[in-house]
C-alpha positions as CSV (number, residue, x, y, z in Angstrom):
1,M,-24.5,-124.4,-54.6
2,P,-26.8,-125.4,-51.7
3,A,-30.1,-123.6,-51.3
4,H,-31.5,-121.8,-48.3
5,P,-33.6,-124.3,-46.3
6,Q,-36.6,-122.0,-46.1
7,T,-36.5,-119.8,-49.3
8,G,-34.9,-122.2,-51.7
9,V,-32.6,-119.5,-52.9
10,P,-29.0,-120.6,-53.6
11,C,-26.6,-119.4,-51.0
12,P,-22.9,-119.7,-50.6
13,S,-21.5,-122.4,-48.4
14,G,-21.1,-121.3,-44.8
15,F,-24.6,-119.8,-44.5
16,P,-25.9,-120.7,-41.1
17,G,-28.4,-123.5,-41.1
18,Q,-27.1,-124.9,-44.4
19,A,-23.4,-125.2,-44.1
20,G,-21.6,-127.6,-41.8
21,E,-21.1,-126.9,-38.2
22,G,-17.5,-125.8,-38.5
23,Q,-18.4,-123.3,-41.3
24,G,-21.3,-121.9,-39.3
25,L,-19.1,-121.3,-36.3
26,A,-16.6,-119.5,-38.6
27,W,-19.4,-117.3,-39.9
28,R,-20.5,-116.4,-36.4
29,G,-16.9,-115.8,-35.3
30,G,-16.4,-113.3,-38.1
31,H,-19.7,-111.5,-37.2
32,D,-18.6,-111.3,-33.6
33,E,-15.2,-109.9,-34.6
34,E,-16.9,-107.2,-36.7
35,T,-19.1,-106.2,-33.8
36,F,-16.2,-106.0,-31.5
37,L,-14.2,-103.8,-33.9
38,R,-17.3,-101.5,-34.3
39,R,-17.7,-101.2,-30.6
40,R,-14.0,-100.5,-30.1
41,R,-14.2,-97.7,-32.7
42,R,-17.1,-96.2,-30.8
43,V,-15.1,-96.3,-27.5
44,R,-12.2,-94.5,-29.3
45,V,-14.6,-91.8,-30.5
46,W,-16.0,-91.3,-27.0
47,K,-12.5,-91.1,-25.5
48,F,-11.5,-88.5,-28.2
49,L,-14.6,-86.4,-27.4
50,L,-13.9,-86.7,-23.7
51,L,-10.4,-85.6,-24.2
52,I,-11.5,-82.6,-26.1
53,G,-14.0,-81.7,-23.4
54,V,-11.4,-82.0,-20.6
55,A,-8.9,-80.1,-22.7
56,V,-11.1,-77.0,-22.5
57,F,-10.5,-76.8,-18.8
58,L,-6.7,-77.5,-18.9
59,G,-4.8,-74.5,-17.5
60,C,-8.0,-72.5,-17.1
61,A,-8.1,-69.5,-14.8
62,G,-11.0,-67.8,-13.0
63,G,-11.3,-64.8,-10.9
64,G,-13.4,-62.5,-8.9
65,P,-13.6,-58.7,-8.6
66,Q,-10.7,-56.6,-10.0
67,R,-11.0,-53.1,-8.7
68,V,-8.8,-50.0,-8.4
69,S,-9.8,-46.9,-6.4
70,P,-10.7,-44.1,-8.9
71,D,-8.4,-41.7,-7.0
72,Y,-5.5,-44.2,-6.7
73,K,-3.0,-41.9,-8.3
74,D,-3.8,-39.2,-5.8
75,R,-3.4,-41.6,-2.9
76,A,-0.8,-44.0,-4.2
77,P,1.3,-45.4,-1.4
78,R,5.1,-45.4,-1.4
79,S,5.6,-48.2,1.1
80,I,3.5,-51.4,1.5
81,A,3.7,-54.0,4.2
82,V,2.8,-57.6,3.2
83,L,0.9,-58.9,6.2
84,P,0.8,-62.5,7.3
85,V,-1.3,-64.4,4.7
86,L,-4.6,-65.8,5.9
87,N,-5.4,-69.4,5.0
88,E,-8.8,-70.7,4.0
89,T,-7.5,-74.1,2.9
90,V,-6.4,-77.2,4.7
91,S,-2.8,-76.8,3.5
92,L,-0.5,-75.5,6.2
93,K,2.2,-74.5,3.7
94,A,-0.1,-72.3,1.5
95,P,0.7,-69.0,3.3
96,E,4.4,-69.8,3.3
97,V,4.3,-70.2,-0.5
98,F,2.4,-67.0,-1.2
99,R,4.0,-64.4,1.1
100,P,7.5,-64.2,-0.4
101,I,6.0,-64.2,-3.9
102,L,3.8,-61.2,-2.9
103,L,6.8,-59.3,-1.5
104,N,8.8,-59.8,-4.7
105,K,5.9,-58.8,-6.9
106,L,5.4,-55.5,-5.0
107,A,9.1,-54.7,-5.2
108,Q,9.0,-55.4,-8.9
109,K,6.2,-52.9,-9.3
110,G,8.1,-50.2,-7.6
111,Y,7.0,-50.1,-4.0
112,E,9.1,-49.9,-0.9
113,I,8.6,-53.2,1.0
114,P,9.8,-53.8,4.6
115,P,11.4,-57.2,5.1
116,L,9.0,-59.9,6.3
117,S,11.1,-60.6,9.4
118,A,10.9,-56.9,10.4
119,I,7.1,-56.9,9.9
120,D,6.7,-60.1,12.0
121,G,9.0,-58.8,14.7
122,R,7.0,-55.7,15.2
123,L,3.7,-57.6,15.2
124,K,5.0,-60.0,17.8
125,E,5.8,-57.1,20.0
126,R,2.1,-56.5,20.0
127,D,1.4,-60.2,20.8
128,I,0.3,-60.9,17.2
129,H,1.8,-64.3,16.4
130,E,-0.6,-65.6,13.8
131,A,-2.2,-64.3,10.7
132,G,-5.7,-64.6,12.2
133,Q,-4.8,-62.1,14.9
134,V,-4.0,-59.4,12.4
135,N,-7.6,-58.3,12.1
136,S,-7.7,-57.5,15.8
137,L,-6.0,-54.2,14.8
138,T,-7.3,-51.6,12.4
139,P,-5.3,-50.6,9.3
140,Q,-4.5,-47.3,10.9
141,E,-3.1,-49.1,14.0
142,L,-1.1,-51.5,11.8
143,G,0.2,-48.6,9.7
144,K,1.6,-46.8,12.8
145,I,3.2,-50.0,14.1
146,L,4.8,-50.9,10.8
147,G,5.5,-47.4,9.6
148,V,4.0,-47.9,6.1
149,D,1.6,-46.1,3.8
150,A,-0.5,-49.1,2.9
151,L,-1.2,-52.7,3.9
152,L,-1.6,-55.8,1.7
153,Y,-4.1,-58.4,3.0
154,A,-4.1,-61.8,1.3
155,W,-6.2,-64.9,1.6
156,V,-5.4,-68.3,0.1
157,T,-8.7,-69.6,-1.1
158,E,-7.7,-72.8,-3.0
159,F,-4.6,-74.9,-2.6
160,S,-5.3,-78.5,-3.5
161,T,-4.5,-81.5,-5.7
162,T,-7.2,-84.0,-6.9
163,Y,-6.5,-87.4,-8.3
164,I,-9.2,-89.7,-9.5
165,V,-8.1,-92.8,-11.5
166,A,-6.7,-91.3,-14.7
167,Y,-7.6,-87.6,-13.9
168,A,-5.4,-85.3,-11.9
169,S,-5.8,-81.6,-11.3
170,M,-4.1,-78.8,-9.3
171,T,-6.0,-75.7,-8.1
172,V,-4.5,-72.6,-6.5
173,G,-6.5,-69.4,-5.8
174,A,-6.2,-66.3,-3.7
175,R,-7.7,-62.9,-3.2
176,F,-5.9,-59.6,-2.2
177,E,-6.8,-56.2,-0.8
178,L,-4.6,-53.2,-0.5
179,K,-5.8,-50.7,2.2
180,D,-4.7,-47.2,3.0
181,A,-2.9,-47.1,6.4
182,K,-4.2,-43.6,7.1
183,T,-7.9,-44.0,6.3
184,G,-8.4,-47.8,6.2
185,E,-10.1,-47.5,2.9
186,K,-9.6,-50.1,0.2
187,L,-7.3,-48.9,-2.6
188,W,-7.3,-52.1,-4.7
189,E,-8.6,-55.6,-4.7
190,A,-8.2,-58.7,-6.9
191,E,-9.1,-62.4,-6.9
192,K,-7.8,-65.2,-9.1
193,Q,-7.8,-68.9,-9.4
194,V,-5.6,-71.1,-11.6
195,K,-6.4,-74.7,-12.4
196,E,-4.4,-77.2,-14.4
197,S,-5.5,-80.8,-15.2
198,K,-4.1,-83.9,-16.8
199,L,-6.1,-86.8,-18.2
200,G,-4.7,-90.2,-19.1
201,L,-6.7,-92.4,-21.6
202,D,-4.2,-95.3,-21.7
203,S,-1.8,-96.9,-19.2
204,R,1.0,-94.4,-20.0
205,G,-1.4,-91.5,-19.6
206,V,-2.7,-92.8,-16.2
207,S,1.0,-93.0,-15.1
208,D,1.6,-89.4,-16.2
209,A,-1.5,-88.2,-14.4
210,L,-0.4,-89.9,-11.2
211,Q,3.1,-88.4,-11.5
212,F,1.5,-85.0,-12.2
213,A,-0.6,-85.2,-9.0
214,A,2.3,-86.4,-6.9
215,G,5.2,-84.3,-8.1
216,Q,3.9,-80.9,-9.1
217,S,5.1,-77.9,-7.1
218,Y,2.5,-75.3,-6.0
219,V,5.0,-72.4,-6.4
220,P,4.6,-71.9,-10.2
221,Y,0.8,-71.8,-9.8
222,A,0.9,-69.4,-6.9
223,Q,3.2,-67.2,-9.0
224,K,0.7,-67.3,-11.8
225,V,-2.1,-66.3,-9.5
226,V,-0.1,-63.3,-8.2
227,D,1.1,-62.3,-11.7
228,Q,-2.4,-62.3,-13.1
229,S,-3.9,-60.5,-10.1
230,F,-1.4,-57.7,-9.9
231,T,-1.7,-56.7,-13.6
232,T,-4.4,-54.3,-12.4
233,L,-2.3,-52.7,-9.6
234,P,-0.7,-49.5,-10.8
235,D,3.1,-49.3,-10.6
236,G,4.6,-47.6,-7.6
237,P,6.9,-44.5,-7.4
238,L,10.1,-46.5,-7.7
239,A,9.1,-48.4,-10.9
240,K,11.6,-48.0,-13.7
241,A,10.1,-46.0,-16.6
242,P,10.7,-47.6,-20.0
243,P,13.3,-45.8,-22.1
244,Q,11.9,-43.2,-24.5
245,A,12.3,-43.8,-28.2
246,G,14.9,-41.6,-29.8
247,C,16.5,-40.6,-26.5
248,L,20.2,-39.8,-26.9
249,L,22.9,-40.3,-24.3
250,P,24.9,-37.1,-23.3
251,G,27.7,-36.3,-25.7
252,L,26.2,-38.3,-28.6
């Protein structure tokens, strides 16, 4: 067995400096391969940790104030008008997405809701053609024009999609205020934001993230914002009361 050229200690063939040129290259090749595999394992670990970190934010929701007037039950409205939705985003379709959802939600909660076409028609008679013009009238004036007990004001605060390489996210947010049409006082307010993200760590994941950003509809996210916000709004007078346990039908 050949000895090491400096220490004289026997060493196996292929030791650099003692073995032939071909064997030395083979040894260095194996060493480089081991380094490559070790680095690849580290990359996988970092990808895994990154995925965990991003997953924390997937489907996350945030919100602002949630407040109901202490005397809401004594002043609870029977009819509510859903005013044109104000838009604080660059998306022109955001108000169109939210307004019908708001109308349906209030109807589900047991309030009388005038049709949107009737509301818009009466507002146009007063030369109000855009949502931004609604604030030119007081809640009391709007209440008389529309013939309702309360007014729902809504602002779309977030309505966007972000795509950066392998990361895609959709964010939808809004805030709401219900005002008494007689006094103009705030009866209820809420604010919510919903965000869903998708991260691709391989070629297929990147493709999925791109499809997510390009093909997602805003409607389910707007619905989620409304559903979460209106959990704090008390039911109206037309809400169906749940059946009482042990209640018997007549004649039984």
